[in-house]
C-alpha positions as CSV (number, residue, x, y, z in Angstrom):
1,M,1.6,-0.2,9.8
2,D,-1.3,0.7,11.7
3,V,-0.9,0.1,15.5
4,D,-2.2,0.3,18.8
5,T,1.1,-0.1,20.4
6,G,0.9,-2.7,23.4
7,V,3.7,-5.0,24.0
8,D,3.6,-7.0,20.9
9,D,3.1,-3.9,18.5
10,A,6.1,-3.0,20.0
11,L,8.0,-6.0,19.1
12,A,6.7,-5.9,15.6
13,I,7.6,-2.1,15.0
14,M,11.4,-3.2,16.3
15,F,11.3,-6.2,13.7
16,A,10.1,-3.7,10.9
17,V,12.8,-1.3,11.7
18,A,15.3,-3.8,11.3
19,H,14.6,-5.8,8.5
20,P,16.3,-4.4,5.5
21,E,13.4,-5.9,3.3
22,V,10.7,-3.6,5.0
23,N,10.4,0.1,3.8
24,L,8.4,1.4,6.7
25,L,6.8,4.6,5.3
26,G,4.7,5.6,8.4
27,I,2.9,4.5,11.4
28,S,-0.7,5.2,12.1
29,C,-2.2,4.7,15.8
30,V,-5.4,4.0,17.0
31,A,-6.9,3.2,20.2
32,G,-7.2,-0.6,21.2
33,N,-4.6,-1.9,23.8
34,A,-4.5,1.4,25.2
35,A,-5.9,5.0,24.7
36,L,-4.9,6.7,21.7
37,P,-2.5,9.3,23.6
38,Q,-0.5,6.4,25.4
39,V,-0.5,4.4,22.1
40,V,1.1,7.5,20.1
41,L,3.9,8.1,23.0
42,N,4.5,4.3,23.2
43,T,5.0,4.3,19.5
44,L,7.6,7.1,19.7
45,K,9.3,5.7,22.2
46,I,9.7,2.2,20.7
47,L,11.1,3.9,17.6
48,D,14.0,5.3,19.7
49,A,14.7,2.0,21.4
50,A,15.0,0.8,17.8
51,G,17.0,3.4,16.5
52,A,14.9,4.2,13.8
53,G,15.1,7.0,11.4
54,D,12.6,9.7,10.6
55,I,9.4,7.8,10.3
56,P,6.1,9.7,10.2
57,V,3.6,8.8,13.2
58,A,0.0,9.8,13.1
59,A,-2.6,9.9,15.8
60,G,-5.9,8.4,14.6
61,A,-9.2,7.1,16.0
62,V,-9.8,7.7,19.7
63,R,-12.6,4.9,19.9
64,P,-14.1,2.4,17.5
65,L,-16.9,3.3,15.0
66,I,-19.8,2.7,17.0
67,A,-18.9,1.0,20.4
68,P,-16.8,2.5,23.1
69,A,-13.3,1.8,23.5
70,R,-12.3,-1.0,25.9
71,D,-8.8,-1.4,26.4
72,A,-6.5,-4.2,27.1
73,S,-4.6,-3.3,30.2
74,H,-5.2,-6.5,31.8
75,V,-2.9,-8.2,29.3
76,H,-0.6,-5.0,28.4
77,G,-0.5,-3.3,31.7
78,A,-1.8,0.2,32.6
79,D,0.7,2.0,30.1
80,G,0.5,-0.7,27.4
81,L,4.1,-1.6,27.5
82,G,3.9,-3.5,30.8
83,G,5.6,-0.9,32.9
84,I,8.7,-1.2,31.4
85,V,10.6,2.3,31.7
86,L,11.8,3.7,28.5
87,P,13.4,7.4,28.3
88,E,11.6,10.4,27.3
89,T,11.5,10.9,23.6
90,N,12.1,14.0,21.4
91,R,9.9,12.7,18.7
92,R,6.7,14.2,18.0
93,P,3.6,12.7,15.9
94,V,3.1,14.6,12.7
95,G,0.5,17.4,12.6
96,Q,-1.9,15.8,10.4
97,G,-4.1,12.9,11.5
98,A,-4.0,9.3,10.3
99,V,-6.3,9.2,7.9
100,G,-4.7,12.2,5.9
101,M,-1.1,10.6,6.8
102,L,-2.3,7.3,5.3
103,R,-3.9,8.9,2.2
104,D,-1.0,11.0,1.4
105,R,1.5,8.2,1.8
106,L,-0.3,6.1,-0.7
107,V,-1.1,8.4,-3.1
108,A,2.6,9.3,-3.1
109,S,4.1,6.0,-3.3
110,S,5.5,5.0,-7.1
111,G,4.2,1.3,-6.3
112,P,1.8,-0.6,-4.5
113,V,1.8,-0.4,-0.6
114,T,1.4,-3.1,1.8
115,I,-0.8,-2.0,5.0
116,I,0.3,-4.1,8.0
117,A,-2.8,-3.6,10.6
118,L,-1.8,-4.8,14.0
119,A,-4.7,-3.2,15.9
120,P,-8.4,-2.6,15.5
121,Q,-9.2,-1.5,12.1
122,T,-11.1,1.9,12.7
123,N,-8.3,4.1,10.8
124,L,-8.5,2.1,7.8
125,A,-12.0,1.7,7.7
126,L,-12.4,5.6,7.9
127,L,-9.6,6.0,5.3
128,L,-11.5,3.8,2.6
129,R,-14.8,5.3,3.4
130,T,-13.4,8.9,3.3
131,H,-11.0,8.2,0.2
132,P,-11.9,5.2,-1.6
133,E,-9.6,5.9,-4.3
134,V,-6.7,5.2,-2.3
135,A,-7.8,1.2,-2.4
136,A,-6.1,1.0,-5.8
137,K,-2.7,2.0,-4.4
138,V,-3.1,-0.9,-1.5
139,E,-1.4,-4.2,-2.8
140,R,-2.8,-5.9,0.4
141,I,-3.8,-5.6,3.8
142,L,-2.2,-8.1,6.3
143,S,-3.6,-8.1,9.6
144,M,-3.0,-9.6,13.3
145,G,-6.8,-10.0,14.0
146,G,-9.5,-12.7,14.0
147,S,-9.5,-16.6,14.4
148,A,-10.6,-19.6,12.5
149,S,-11.0,-21.3,15.7
150,V,-11.4,-20.0,19.5
151,G,-11.3,-16.1,20.3
152,N,-9.4,-14.2,23.2
153,A,-11.7,-11.4,23.9
154,T,-14.8,-13.5,24.1
155,P,-15.0,-17.4,23.3
156,T,-15.3,-16.7,19.6
157,A,-13.9,-13.1,19.2
158,E,-10.2,-12.1,18.6
159,F,-9.5,-8.7,20.4
160,N,-8.5,-6.4,17.4
161,V,-11.8,-7.6,15.7
162,W,-13.9,-7.5,18.6
163,H,-12.9,-4.0,19.3
164,D,-14.5,-2.7,16.2
165,P,-16.2,-5.4,14.3
166,E,-17.7,-2.8,11.9
167,A,-14.2,-1.5,10.9
168,A,-13.2,-5.0,10.2
169,A,-16.0,-5.7,8.0
170,I,-15.5,-2.5,6.1
171,V,-12.0,-3.5,5.4
172,L,-13.0,-7.1,4.4
173,D,-15.5,-6.0,2.2
174,S,-13.3,-3.3,0.4
175,G,-12.1,-5.4,-2.5
176,I,-8.5,-5.0,-1.1
177,P,-6.7,-8.7,-0.9
178,T,-6.3,-9.4,2.8
179,F,-4.3,-11.9,4.8
180,M,-5.4,-13.2,8.1
181,Y,-2.8,-13.8,10.6
182,G,-5.0,-14.7,13.5
183,L,-4.7,-16.6,16.9
184,D,-4.7,-19.8,15.1
185,V,-0.9,-19.1,14.5
186,F,-0.6,-15.9,16.9
187,N,-0.5,-18.4,20.0
188,H,2.2,-20.7,18.8
189,V,5.0,-18.4,18.1
190,A,7.0,-18.2,21.6
191,V,10.4,-17.4,22.4
192,A,11.8,-19.6,25.5
193,R,12.5,-17.9,28.6
194,E,16.3,-18.8,28.7
195,Q,16.5,-16.4,25.4
196,T,14.4,-13.9,26.9
197,E,16.7,-13.5,29.7
198,A,19.8,-13.5,27.6
199,L,18.1,-10.4,25.7
200,Q,17.5,-8.8,29.0
201,A,20.9,-9.1,30.0
202,S,22.4,-7.8,27.0
203,S,24.4,-4.5,27.0
204,R,22.8,-3.1,23.9
205,R,19.6,-1.0,24.3
206,A,17.3,-2.7,21.7
207,Q,18.1,-6.1,22.9
208,K,17.3,-5.1,26.7
209,V,13.9,-3.4,25.4
210,A,12.9,-6.5,23.5
211,G,13.9,-8.8,26.4
212,A,11.9,-6.8,28.8
213,L,8.9,-7.0,26.4
214,L,9.0,-10.7,26.0
215,A,9.5,-11.2,29.5
216,H,6.2,-9.2,30.4
217,R,3.8,-11.6,32.1
218,I,0.3,-11.6,31.3
219,G,-2.5,-11.4,34.1
220,M,-4.8,-14.2,34.2
221,G,-7.6,-12.8,36.2
222,P,-8.2,-12.2,40.1
223,G,-6.3,-14.1,42.3
224,R,-4.2,-15.8,39.7
225,E,-0.6,-15.2,39.1
226,P,0.4,-13.6,35.9
227,V,2.1,-16.1,33.4
228,Y,4.9,-15.9,31.2
229,T,4.2,-16.6,27.5
230,G,7.4,-15.1,25.5
231,L,4.9,-14.8,22.5
232,I,6.3,-12.4,20.0
233,G,2.3,-11.7,19.1
234,D,1.9,-9.1,16.4
235,A,5.4,-9.4,15.4
236,G,4.7,-12.8,13.8
237,A,2.5,-11.0,11.1
238,V,5.6,-9.0,10.1
239,C,7.4,-12.1,9.9
240,A,4.7,-13.4,7.6
241,L,5.2,-10.5,5.1
242,V,9.1,-11.2,4.6
243,D,8.8,-15.2,5.2
244,P,5.2,-16.3,4.3
245,D,6.6,-20.0,3.5
246,A,6.5,-20.9,7.2
247,L,2.6,-20.6,7.3
248,R,0.2,-22.8,5.9
249,V,-2.3,-20.7,4.4
250,E,-5.6,-21.3,2.7
251,R,-7.8,-19.0,0.7
252,L,-11.4,-18.9,2.5
253,P,-14.6,-17.1,2.7
254,V,-14.6,-15.0,5.9
255,F,-17.0,-12.4,7.3
256,V,-17.4,-10.7,10.6
257,E,-20.3,-11.2,12.8
258,L,-21.9,-7.9,13.9
259,A,-24.5,-8.9,16.5
260,G,-25.2,-11.1,19.5
261,A,-23.2,-13.1,21.5
262,S,-20.5,-14.1,18.6
263,R,-20.3,-10.3,18.1
264,G,-16.6,-9.6,16.6
265,Q,-16.0,-13.3,15.4
266,T,-14.2,-13.7,12.2
267,V,-16.3,-16.6,10.8
268,V,-14.2,-18.6,8.6
269,D,-16.0,-21.1,6.0
270,R,-13.9,-24.2,6.1
271,R,-16.6,-26.6,4.7
272,Q,-15.6,-29.0,2.0
273,F,-19.0,-28.8,0.4
274,P,-22.0,-26.5,0.3
275,G,-24.4,-26.6,3.1
276,E,-28.2,-25.7,3.4
277,D,-27.6,-22.2,3.5
278,R,-26.5,-22.0,0.0
279,M,-28.7,-24.7,-1.0
280,H,-31.5,-22.6,0.1
281,G,-30.4,-19.0,-1.0
282,L,-29.8,-18.1,2.6
283,H,-25.9,-17.8,1.9
284,S,-24.6,-14.1,1.8
285,A,-21.6,-13.4,-0.8
286,V,-18.7,-13.0,1.3
287,G,-14.9,-12.1,-0.2
288,L,-12.0,-14.6,0.3
289,T,-9.1,-14.0,2.4
290,D,-5.7,-15.7,2.9
291,V,-5.8,-17.2,6.2
292,A,-2.9,-18.5,8.1
293,L,-3.9,-22.0,9.9
294,E,-0.5,-23.4,10.7
295,V,3.0,-22.0,11.6
296,D,6.5,-23.3,11.8
297,A,6.9,-21.7,15.2
298,Q,10.6,-22.3,15.7
299,R,11.2,-20.9,12.5
300,Y,9.8,-17.4,13.2
301,V,11.1,-17.4,16.6
302,D,14.7,-17.8,15.2
303,F,13.9,-15.3,12.1
304,Y,12.5,-12.8,14.7
305,L,15.5,-13.1,17.0
306,A,18.1,-13.0,14.0
307,T,16.3,-10.0,12.6
308,I,16.2,-7.7,15.8
309,A,19.7,-8.8,16.7
310,Q,20.9,-6.2,13.9
311,L,19.4,-3.4,16.2
312,D,22.0,-1.5,18.6
């Protein structure tokens, strides 16, 4: 997993630890929702909360390839976890950086590996540029990012892609099969407030933490009250790894816009017939991506809650 651990990355990590079919080989961290040191600390503390075993955690890129880092503290809070208080941890990140750890884990794997990318894809772009030979060991990259409709960071761009569009473009152009779990489905998988409150009232540590994360209210701007959403967010992308049949997916041409007001937009070509760009030779070749367009939201909510119920 590659993460920028904010509220929903934390929910995703807990699910990955809990589900018996997910073999979590390591977690690489990148600046995104919060600054890199905070992301690393959050990741270590969430592994504690989930009762995880010895899963290596590596620190990666402190900023995007070109642009400066711009966090999402208005969504995730100054600490990235909505201000929830977690005990100090004895876990420590591994000594090598994220690119080295990813490379070593891929090379050492006896079979192909799926990378779950829940953050700006800076670490993955650096990996593929530094060690292009490891692409053969990656079965696919399943990312939470992008949108075939509206954005959230801008009217057209989703945050993870907007934060480092060049990195996302490098990954899309790598030839590795890609799966896009974007805002089209992300914004629909929400836990009812009563279920969140039940988790918060639990006597079990992991359930309390998951409840606190789901209860975090998102700030909507100056002078506006934060709102409850209950979104499992990035965790839906991990649900998609194990239960893809809850999604309607189409394989479509996708590219990342790198300039102008739409910088960071994932342009998803959903046309039935070729347009003037193709007819006049103006269309650039782009790779095909599996794009999630619809989700059985309640199925994923039930799946998520049943899975984390296995944690102490």
